[in-house]
Structures are given as structure tokens and as C-alpha cells.
N, C-alpha and C positions, 0 to 999 in steps of 0.2 A: 220257478220259484213260487208262483201263485198256487200251483197245484200242491207244493210242499206244505204251504200254509193251510191250504184246504184239507190236507191229510190229518193235520192236527185239529182242525176245526170240527172235523167229523170222525176223528179217531179211526181212520180207515188205512189199515195196513196194505190194502190192495193199491191204493194210490202210491204208496212208497214203492211197491214192487214194480209198478209201471215206471216210475221215475229213474230207478237206478239200473245200470247195466249189470249183468250177471257177474262180471269180474271187478265190480266197483270197490272202492276203498272209502271208509269213513274214520275220521279221526276227530273225535268230539269228547272233550276239548283237545286241541293240539297239545301233545306231550303226553297223552295217555295212550293205551294200547289201541292199535288200529283194528277195525272190524273189516276183514277181507271177504269179499264175496257176498253174493245176495242173501244166502242163508243167515250169515253172521249179521248182516246189516238189519235184516228183518227182525231177528232176535233182539237186537239193540233198540230198534224203533218200537217194537211191541212194548217194551218197558216204558219208553217215553210217552207213547200214546196213552198207556194205562195210567199214567201219573196225572192225567187231566190237563196237561199244559196246553195252553193256546198260544198262538203266535200272532205278533202284530208288527208290521213294518214300522220303523221309526225314521227312515231316511230313504233317499232315492238310491235304487240299485245302480251299480257301476259295471258296465259290460266292457270286456277287452278280449279280442280274439274268441276263443271258445270258453271263456270264463265269466262268471258274474260274482260280484261280491256285494252283500247287502246287509244293513243293520236291522235288527229287529229285537223285540223283547219276547222271551218266554214268560207267560203269565200264569202263576200257579196260586192256589189259595195261600195267602200270607207272604209270598215271595215273588220277586221279579228279577229276571237275569237279563241283562244287556248283552247281546251277542253279535258278532259279525260272522256270517258264513261265507265260504267261498266255494262255489261249484265250479268244476271243469267238466265239460260235456264231450262225448265222443261224436263221431260223424252221423250217428243216427239220433243224436239230440238227448241220449240218456246220460245221467250223471255218472262219470267215471271216478271222480275223485270229489270228496267233501271234506272241508276242514272247518271246524268251528272254533272261533277265538272268544274265549272268556275264561274268567278265573274268579276267585273268592272276592275280589275287588269289585266285581260286576253284579253282586247280589244287593238288592234292597228289599226291605220288609215294610 
């Protein structure tokens, strides 16, 4: 989770490549098309990193089993989005599934 935030702080796609398993899935936000596999995930995150968004934790992460949920804000010029992400990890400690929970009601300017 800390490395994920670091990836945005430094706009570093290589950190994203390190964090996710090759067969991972990302649904951001939940209800939108899923990005399947590392290539699709990297394409998605290249856009997110290029946006200049920075991330800041807003609460204590909650761990259970092989998953973590954590609240944070995506901070961009003129807009802030309150988000909760849930990561599920495989046995190698790589993210295998990521779901982001946010919608239009979570935007502030």
C-alpha cells in the first residue's frame, strides 16, 4: 500500500509493475470495465500517473486474511476524490485483485 502511494508520488510505472501479479485484475471504480493482466493494468495506470494525481491516506488500513482495505484521497489540481481501495494479495505478496470504491458523490473541488 505504501509503495502504491509512492508510485503516484514519483509517477513511477515501474513500481506498479512490481506490485501487481501478471494475471491481476483492477476494477477502478467498481462497476466499470475490469483491466485484466499486467499489460492492461499498466496502460490504465500510465494514464492515472500522467494525470498528476497524488495520493494521501485518510485513515487506518484494515487487514484481514490476504487483503487490505484503506481510505485515501486522490489529489489533483482543483479536485479531490475520496476513495477506498481493497487489495487482495497472492502467496508471493503481489496484488492479484484491486477494487476501488468511489463515485461522483466522492468528488470535492
